[in-house]
C-alpha positions as a printed Julia matrix, in Angstrom:
653×3 Matrix{Float64}:
 108.12   50.05   87.61
 111.82   50.7    88.22
 112.0    52.62   84.96
 109.02   54.78   85.95
 110.55   55.54   89.36
 113.81   56.44   87.67
 112.02   58.86   85.35
 110.14   60.4    88.29
 113.45   60.77   90.15
 115.04   62.51   87.19
 112.09   64.89   86.89
 112.1    65.71   90.61
 115.85   66.18   90.58
 115.58   68.53   87.61
 112.87   70.57   89.33
 114.96   70.86   92.51
 118.02   71.84   90.5
 116.01   74.48   88.64
 114.68   75.92   91.91
 118.21   76.07   93.32
 119.5    77.81   90.17
 116.67   80.36   90.28
 117.3    80.98   93.99
 121.01   81.45   93.39
 120.4    83.86   90.53
 117.9    85.81   92.63
 120.35   85.88   95.54
 123.17   87.17   93.32
 120.89   89.88   91.95
 119.87   91.0    95.46
 123.49   90.92   96.58
 124.54   93.25   93.76
 121.66   95.62   94.54
 122.68   95.74   98.21
 126.31   96.41   97.33
 125.22   99.28   95.09
 123.13  100.83   97.88
 125.88  100.54  100.48
 128.27  102.21   98.01
 126.11  105.35   98.3
 127.0   105.74  101.97
 129.52  108.25  103.26
 132.43  107.77  105.61
 132.26  106.64  109.2
 131.89  109.42  111.73
 135.25  110.92  112.67
 136.03  111.9   116.23
 136.05  115.5   117.43
 138.01  116.57  120.5
 136.47  119.57  122.25
 137.5   120.76  125.72
 139.44  117.54  126.14
 136.37  115.39  125.45
 135.76  113.06  122.52
 132.58  113.38  120.46
 131.29  111.68  117.3
 130.95  113.96  114.27
 127.84  112.2   113.01
 127.1   114.58  110.13
 130.82  114.76  109.2
 130.89  118.57  108.94
 133.99  119.05  111.08
 132.21  120.96  113.84
 130.38  119.87  117.0
 126.65  120.26  116.42
 124.26  120.49  119.34
 122.8   117.05  118.65
 126.3   115.55  118.78
 127.16  117.2   122.11
 126.43  114.89  125.07
 126.73  117.89  127.44
 123.85  119.77  125.82
 120.22  119.8   126.96
 118.33  116.84  125.46
 115.49  118.94  124.05
 118.0   121.23  122.37
 119.75  118.22  120.87
 116.46  116.86  119.57
 115.45  120.18  118.05
 118.83  120.7   116.41
 118.61  117.3   114.74
 115.0   117.71  113.62
 115.9   120.98  111.93
 118.68  119.25  109.96
 116.52  116.31  108.8
 114.89  116.08  105.4
 111.27  114.96  105.04
 112.57  111.61  103.77
 114.7   111.13  106.88
 111.81  112.08  109.14
 109.48  109.67  107.35
 112.0   106.82  107.65
 112.24  107.46  111.39
 108.5   106.89  111.7
 108.75  103.2   110.73
 109.91  100.14  112.65
 109.95   96.75  111.01
 111.5    93.31  111.13
 115.07   92.92  109.95
 117.03   89.76  109.37
 120.59   88.78  110.14
 122.9    86.04  108.98
 124.48   83.48  111.3
 127.61   85.67  111.19
 125.76   88.75  112.45
 125.53   90.56  109.13
 122.39   92.32  107.85
 120.21   89.97  105.79
 120.41   91.35  102.25
 119.97   88.36  100.0
 117.79   85.24  100.34
 119.4    81.89  100.89
 118.27   78.3   101.16
 117.93   77.69  104.88
 116.45   75.2   107.31
 115.6    78.12  109.59
 111.96   79.15  108.94
 112.73   82.66  110.21
 115.18   83.16  107.33
 112.62   82.02  104.78
 109.88   84.24  106.23
 112.18   87.26  106.23
 113.22   86.59  102.64
 109.59   86.44  101.55
 107.99   89.12  103.7
 110.4    92.05  104.03
 112.76   94.1   101.85
 116.54   93.56  102.11
 118.24   95.32  105.01
 120.12   97.59  102.62
 116.9    98.88  101.09
 115.36   99.69  104.46
 118.52  101.24  105.9
 119.82  103.19  102.91
 116.96  103.79  100.49
 114.09  104.11  102.96
 116.22  105.73  105.7
 114.66  103.65  108.47
 116.43  103.54  111.83
 114.25  101.34  114.05
 113.96   97.56  113.68
 112.86   94.47  115.57
 114.9    91.29  115.35
 113.5    87.76  115.16
 116.64   85.61  115.15
 117.9    83.97  118.34
 121.58   83.42  117.68
 124.2    83.36  120.42
 124.76   86.66  122.27
 128.0    87.53  120.48
 126.29   87.15  117.09
 123.37   89.35  118.18
 125.88   91.9   119.46
 127.85   91.74  116.22
 124.69   92.38  114.23
 124.01   95.47  116.33
 127.51   96.76  115.7
 127.32   96.07  111.97
 123.94   97.8   111.68
 125.14  100.78  113.74
 128.2   101.13  111.52
 125.93  101.37  108.47
 123.75  103.94  110.25
 126.84  105.96  111.2
 127.69  106.29  107.51
 124.27  107.8   106.72
 124.12  111.59  106.2
 123.25  112.45  109.81
 124.46  109.26  111.48
 121.16  108.61  113.3
 121.68  105.39  115.31
 119.55  102.27  115.07
 117.03  101.32  117.77
 116.8    97.53  118.01
 113.59   96.1   119.47
 112.41   92.61  120.34
 109.4    90.62  121.44
 109.85   88.67  124.71
 112.88   86.36  124.7
 113.04   85.06  128.25
 110.43   82.3   128.26
 111.36   78.73  129.12
 108.76   77.57  126.58
 109.1    77.71  122.8
 105.9    79.45  121.63
 106.47   81.14  118.24
 103.09   82.87  118.36
 103.92   84.79  121.51
 107.67   85.12  121.96
 111.11   84.4   120.52
 112.7    81.4   122.18
 116.28   82.34  123.02
 117.88   79.6   125.15
 121.12   81.55  125.55
 119.22   84.12  127.67
 118.0    83.34  131.18
 114.71   81.45  131.06
 111.72   82.51  133.13
 108.02   81.72  133.35
 105.81   83.76  131.03
 103.83   86.77  132.25
 101.07   84.53  133.64
 103.73   82.74  135.66
 105.2    85.98  136.95
 101.69   87.02  138.01
 101.21   83.64  139.73
 104.14   84.46  142.04
 102.38   87.66  143.24
 105.92   88.91  143.87
 106.58   92.43  142.55
 110.19   92.34  143.77
 110.83   89.21  141.73
 109.2    90.78  138.67
 111.32   93.91  138.99
 114.41   91.72  139.37
 113.39   89.85  136.22
 113.08   93.17  134.38
 116.51   94.24  135.59
 118.11   90.98  134.43
 116.33   91.18  131.08
 117.59   94.78  130.8
 121.2    93.69  131.29
 120.92   90.84  128.8
 119.19   93.01  126.21
 121.64   95.89  126.49
 124.61   93.5   126.26
 123.57   92.57  122.7
 122.33   96.01  121.64
 118.57   95.65  122.2
 117.17   98.94  123.5
 113.4    98.62  123.02
 111.22   95.9   124.56
 107.97   95.25  122.7
 106.44   94.27  126.03
 104.97   93.92  128.64
 101.34   93.16  127.84
  98.98   95.0   130.19
  95.88   93.42  128.63
  93.47   91.57  130.89
  92.47   87.92  130.48
  88.74   88.45  130.93
  87.83   86.41  127.81
  89.25   82.92  128.48
  89.24   81.74  124.86
  91.54   84.53  123.64
  94.8    83.22  122.17
  97.12   85.74  123.79
  96.24   85.22  127.44
  99.61   83.53  128.03
 101.26   86.93  127.47
  99.17   88.75  130.1
  99.29   89.04  133.88
  95.84   87.44  134.14
  92.34   88.77  134.65
  92.69   90.94  137.76
  93.28   94.64  136.98
  94.95   95.42  140.31
  97.36   92.49  140.1
  98.13   93.31  136.46
  98.79   96.94  137.36
 101.35   96.21  140.09
 103.04   93.56  137.95
 103.17   95.9   134.93
 104.65   98.68  137.06
 107.36   96.4   138.49
 108.15   94.98  135.06
 108.59   98.41  133.44
 110.66   99.73  136.34
 112.95   96.71  136.05
 113.61   97.31  132.37
 113.63  101.11  132.29
 114.79  101.96  135.8
 113.29  104.83  137.75
 114.23  107.11  134.86
 115.09  105.89  131.36
 118.78  106.38  130.58
 121.68  104.82  128.7
 121.58  101.71  130.91
 117.85  101.16  130.4
 115.58   99.5   127.87
 112.51  101.41  126.67
 109.26   99.52  127.21
 106.55   99.6   124.55
 103.68   98.55  126.82
 100.74   97.02  124.98
  97.96   97.0   123.95
  96.22  100.25  124.84
  93.42  100.51  125.9
  93.24   96.78  126.59
  93.09   94.04  123.98
  91.54   91.3   126.11
  87.76   91.46  125.57
  87.75   89.87  122.12
  84.33   88.88  120.8
  84.0    85.09  121.27
  87.74   85.01  122.01
  88.77   85.41  118.37
  92.02   87.31  117.86
  92.13   90.47  115.69
  95.25   89.35  113.88
  92.55   87.85  111.66
  89.55   89.57  110.07
  87.0    87.32  111.77
  88.32   88.51  115.16
  88.37   92.27  114.56
  85.65   93.17  117.1
  86.13   93.75  120.82
  82.97   93.35  122.88
  81.86   95.06  126.12
  78.58   93.37  127.13
  79.4    94.11  130.77
  79.99   97.84  130.07
  83.44   97.4   131.61
  85.74   99.38  129.28
  87.31  101.42  132.1
  88.41   98.28  133.98
  90.76   97.41  131.13
  92.52  100.77  131.35
  93.57  100.29  135.0
  96.78   98.31  134.28
  97.92  101.25  132.15
  96.97  104.11  134.44
  98.06  102.4   137.67
 100.87  100.32  136.19
 102.52  101.39  132.94
 102.06  105.14  133.34
 102.95  105.03  137.04
 106.29  103.55  135.94
 106.65  106.1   133.09
 106.59  103.6   130.26
 108.4   105.16  127.31
 106.15  103.86  124.58
 102.65  102.47  123.99
 101.23  100.12  121.38
  97.49   99.92  120.6
  96.0    96.6   119.43
  94.3    95.65  116.18
  90.73   95.36  117.43
  87.73   97.66  117.14
  86.28   98.74  120.53
  82.73   98.32  119.3
  80.32  100.96  120.59
  82.87  102.68  122.83
  83.81  105.7   120.68
  82.29  107.95  118.05
  83.35  105.63  115.24
  83.92  101.89  115.1
  87.5   101.79  113.85
  90.51   99.97  115.27
  92.46  101.52  118.13
  95.35  102.88  116.04
  92.97  104.77  113.74
  90.75  105.91  116.59
  91.29  109.53  117.62
  88.98  109.15  120.62
  91.33  106.47  121.99
  94.79  107.79  121.06
  94.36  111.57  121.28
  91.32  112.18  123.5
  91.94  109.41  126.04
  95.64  108.54  125.9
  97.16  111.91  125.06
  94.74  114.53  126.43
  93.01  112.79  129.32
  95.87  110.62  130.58
  98.68  112.99  129.56
 100.87  110.47  127.75
 103.46  112.19  125.54
 105.68  109.24  124.67
 105.87  107.28  121.44
 102.69  105.57  120.22
 103.61  102.82  117.78
 100.99  100.84  115.89
 100.89   97.07  116.02
 102.52   95.31  113.1
 101.01   95.35  109.6
  97.95   97.64  109.69
  98.63   99.65  106.54
  99.67   97.58  103.5
  98.72   94.08  102.36
 101.82   91.9   102.24
 102.89   88.4   101.32
 101.95   87.16  104.79
  98.35   88.39  104.55
  96.01   91.34  104.34
  96.57   94.56  106.27
  94.79   94.58  109.64
  93.13   97.89  108.83
  89.94   97.01  110.66
  87.22   99.59  110.24
  89.13  101.44  107.51
  89.43   98.68  104.94
  88.0   101.0   102.29
  90.84  103.53  102.67
  94.02  103.42  100.59
  97.3   102.71  102.42
  98.19  106.41  102.18
  94.9   107.48  103.73
  95.26  104.84  106.45
  98.6   106.36  107.39
  97.09  109.82  107.4
  94.22  108.69  109.63
  96.53  106.94  112.11
  98.82  110.0   112.36
  95.83  112.31  112.81
  94.55  109.91  115.48
  97.79  110.52  117.4
 100.15  107.68  116.37
 103.86  108.34  115.84
 105.35  105.21  114.38
 104.2   102.32  112.18
 105.11   98.77  113.12
 105.85   96.08  110.56
 105.62   98.51  107.66
 108.25   99.94  105.31
 106.5   102.61  103.23
 107.94  105.98  104.35
 107.4   107.23  100.82
 103.68  107.48  101.62
 104.38  109.97  104.42
 106.66  111.94  102.1
 103.85  112.17   99.55
 101.33  113.2   102.21
 103.61  116.08  103.26
 104.56  117.12   99.73
 100.91  117.22   98.64
  99.86  119.23  101.7
  97.7   116.48  103.2
  99.86  116.43  106.35
 101.91  119.3   107.7
 105.61  118.84  108.31
 105.02  120.35  111.75
 102.79  117.38  112.63
 105.43  114.95  111.41
 108.02  116.76  113.52
 105.96  116.08  116.67
 106.26  112.34  116.15
 109.9   112.45  115.11
 110.79  114.4   118.27
 109.17  111.74  120.45
 111.06  108.93  118.7
 114.4   110.78  118.85
 114.0   111.61  122.54
 114.12  107.92  123.39
 117.21  107.42  121.24
 118.93  110.24  123.12
 117.77  108.98  126.53
 119.12  105.53  125.71
 122.53  106.99  124.88
 122.52  105.77  121.29
 123.81  109.03  119.8
 126.83  108.96  122.09
 127.74  105.25  121.78
 125.46  102.63  120.19
 128.11   99.9   120.09
 128.43   96.89  122.42
 131.2    94.5   123.39
 130.69   91.12  121.73
 132.88   89.27  124.24
 131.16   90.93  127.19
 127.78   89.91  125.75
 128.76   86.26  126.17
 129.59   86.9   129.83
 126.37   88.74  130.62
 123.59   87.05  128.66
 122.58   83.74  130.2
 125.23   83.71  132.92
 124.89   81.15  135.71
 123.47   83.63  138.22
 120.77   84.84  135.83
 119.9    81.29  134.79
 119.42   80.21  138.39
 117.21   83.22  139.12
 115.03   82.17  136.2
 114.79   78.61  137.48
 113.81   79.85  140.93
 111.02   81.92  139.38
 109.8    78.98  137.29
 109.43   76.84  140.41
 107.81   79.59  142.43
 105.25   80.21  139.67
 103.93   76.64  139.62
 100.45   76.2   141.14
  99.44   73.08  143.06
  95.75   72.57  142.35
  95.35   69.13  143.94
  97.5    66.82  146.04
  96.1    63.63  147.53
  99.32   62.88  149.37
 101.36   62.09  146.25
 103.65   65.13  146.34
 106.48   65.52  146.87
 107.4    62.23  145.23
 109.73   59.83  146.98
 113.18   59.46  145.5
 113.95   56.08  144.01
 110.44   55.61  142.62
 109.9    53.9   139.29
 108.38   56.52  137.0
 106.41   56.21  133.77
 106.48   59.52  131.91
 104.59   61.12  129.03
 104.9    64.67  127.75
 108.42   65.43  129.03
 111.06   65.91  126.35
 114.09   65.71  128.65
 113.88   62.5   130.66
 117.42   63.08  131.92
 115.89   65.69  134.22
 114.59   62.8   136.37
 118.0    61.16  136.74
 119.02   61.06  140.37
 115.41   61.22  141.49
 114.02   57.94  140.25
 114.1    55.28  137.58
 112.28   56.07  134.35
 110.58   52.92  133.06
 109.12   52.19  129.65
 106.25   50.0   130.83
 103.47   51.39  133.0
 102.94   47.98  134.58
 106.23   48.2   136.51
 105.85   51.87  137.47
 105.12   53.24  140.93
 103.92   56.58  139.66
 102.85   58.22  136.38
 103.82   61.76  135.37
 102.04   63.3   132.38
 102.39   66.81  131.02
  99.4    68.11  129.06
  98.76   71.24  127.01
  95.83   73.63  126.91
  93.28   72.51  124.28
  92.57   74.68  121.24
  90.52   74.7   118.06
  91.84   74.11  114.57
  92.5    77.35  112.65
  89.49   78.93  110.96
  91.54   80.28  108.06
  94.53   79.34  105.94
  97.21   81.82  107.03
 100.54   80.52  108.28
 100.44   82.89  111.25
  97.15   81.42  112.45
  98.89   78.08  113.05
 100.74   79.69  115.93
  97.59   81.01  117.64
  95.99   78.63  120.11
  92.46   79.93  120.59
  88.89   78.79  121.03
  88.25   75.41  122.71
  89.27   75.1   126.37
  87.74   71.72  127.14
  89.42   68.37  126.46
  87.72   66.12  123.92
  87.02   62.43  124.45
  90.25   61.32  122.79
  92.37   63.64  124.92
  90.62   62.56  128.11
  90.99   58.89  127.17
  94.77   59.31  126.89
  94.83   60.49  130.5
  92.27   57.99  131.76
  94.14   54.96  130.44
  97.11   55.98  132.59
  95.26   57.16  135.7
  93.19   53.97  135.85
  96.35   51.92  136.27
  98.67   53.85  138.55
  98.73   56.94  140.8
  99.06   59.84  138.39
 100.46   63.35  138.56
  99.16   65.67  135.84
 101.04   68.85  134.99
  98.83   71.14  132.9
 100.53   73.88  130.93
  97.99   76.71  131.06
  98.32   79.01  128.08
  94.66   79.88  128.84
  92.14   78.82  131.51
  91.57   75.14  130.67
  88.52   73.2   131.8
  90.22   70.63  134.05
  87.13   69.18  135.71
  87.44   65.64  134.32
  91.24   65.67  134.54
  91.05   66.69  138.2
  88.8    63.74  138.98
  91.18   61.25  137.37
  94.51   62.17  138.96
  95.97   62.12  142.43
  97.87   65.36  141.98
  97.34   68.26  139.59
  99.74   71.13  138.95
  99.58   74.14  136.64
 102.65   75.54  134.96
 103.23   78.72  132.99
 106.5    77.94  131.29
 108.51   75.49  133.38
 111.4    73.44  132.04
 111.52   69.69  132.59
 114.53   70.19  134.85
 112.71   72.6   137.16
 109.58   70.44  137.07
 111.59   67.45  138.3
 112.96   69.55  141.16
 109.42   70.61  142.1
 107.92   67.12  141.91
 110.58   65.71  144.22
 110.54   68.62  146.67
 113.93   70.18  145.88
 112.12   73.38  144.9
 108.83   74.6   146.36
 105.84   75.61  144.21
 104.13   78.72  145.61
 101.98   80.02  142.76
  98.39   81.27  142.91
  96.11   81.18  139.89
  96.16   84.49  137.95
  92.71   83.63  136.58
  89.85   81.37  137.58
  89.5    77.96  135.96
  86.01   77.32  134.55
  84.22   74.09  135.38
  82.62   73.4   132.0
  82.25   74.32  128.36
  78.95   76.02  129.16
  80.59   78.15  131.84
  83.14   79.39  129.31
  80.52   80.23  126.7
  78.33   82.08  129.22
  81.09   84.46  130.31
  81.06   88.11  129.2
  84.16   89.14  127.27
  84.97   92.22  129.37
  84.21   90.97  132.92
  86.63   89.24  135.3
  85.61   86.43  137.68
  82.29   85.75  135.94
  82.61   82.02  135.35
  79.71   80.29  137.07
  80.86   77.92  139.83
  84.54   77.8   138.79
  86.5    74.62  139.4
  89.27   76.71  140.99
  88.85   80.44  141.79
  91.26   83.26  141.02
  94.1    83.24  143.56
  93.79   79.53  144.39
  96.92   77.53  145.09
  98.18   74.91  147.55
 101.74   74.11  148.56
 103.7    71.32  150.24
């Protein structure tokens, strides 16, 4: 037996060693390729002094071009640059994709063995940074890493230095998904604990406080700009009318009016009254409303590609855009993946749908900002098939052509500018049409001040991002967002109580309030945090593991875990509502029931013991049963029969 185990050990060790050797060889090869590409770059931009002012000579021609002159009219600067760009440079500008960074803030050019799953995903799914920056001439990226602020800032500066050495010195726009949540939910946001931590969008909506939401946006703006982030891939203006949909936790709930005022305040906080070099451009999503998913299935996956409108309520889902995002002059818009079945002259997904992007968004609503597709709708990749719903039969090149003709400007999560070059060179798309999109993208870069100075102060980033004042504002918002659904005299808890706890990861948060005990028999009170239920994934993709969708009712095993506690001692249940859970049985068991939308254990302890006051109101109704969920229409709000708790419900103490 020992001999067999030894042989197995030798074999496994040999396999691991071989994998490491192959990885190292592959890494060395990629490193050499990156070095070769960077060697093609020119010099850094020299300074020009004109009329006593300093300018950056981005194209290194020794004279001050219009696009380099910060005193010139913005439209003239844009036009001057467009006229100097090659088709390849224009095509590269029309793509925005993920980019990786090392722990030292350098562009991620070669794969490495890492415990960080983000590094492994980036190594598998995207080209090296050097290829995208130099060969493909891309100048817009979204970052996924959540290093300390000085490292994020250093990455910005390193990337901008590379861009400065390109022929025209077009600066990089760095974008991000939400980073300010107190919860770690990889399917919806990027957990960045060094930034201030706030409730998610549902929680902000639960406060009903537009001033607070605008203040959040302003704080997020300062933290983003300190590290070089200039484009926010948020907010979501979708409506939570289909309760099983996985992405409800990123919305402002099911009410169009509430969502509109929250969206407006959010965008104004990030962009300001007028987008400028202090602001962050918002890419509000997902036009014209991604909430009414058939049976709640998400269109990241083929089985969820259809949006349904059994209540004939399409226009309701546009309200948060017309009254919110556009009222605040959102800079950019992102359509979703789904097909608005039966709503236009052809059943194709939003980004390929000319009736949605050109006829409605551009012509009817007058939007002339950037329209960027959601990520990965053109080319199959190592993470899965392209989400080209309704146009699956088209080639990637024809998909790009259809999306551009529909009115889109930029392609998210893709890195194939060569397809646009071929479309232009073969006469299938005019260069004039490409210029329209490039102008829109460049305008935002100019507004944001990137052509004049794209660099940030790494030391200052550490002082701004996650400072004590911002952190406390986030904690205040977390507490305010919590909703008291039931309180039979248990809350606030009395200090000194013996507490039995389940579902809290930081028990130190209760120190100073009471004694945490390990045995329920000696406890005075039970605190249990529970999650929203969900179904197992229908498919095999890695991404699907991060999407909590489907089931909203607790099964017998989950209810038994609560019952065994509540039958013994007075129990406080804290339900984290990613979506509208069916809490009927849970409500009957406990003495107090609270809903949270991204609340840390520390803030929860303060709320339970009365140091902070919960003031939230439900941003959606809570259904009373499985049958009530299944009988709802995907596009209608407030249509759950006899809800357990209605929209806007919330107690306090």
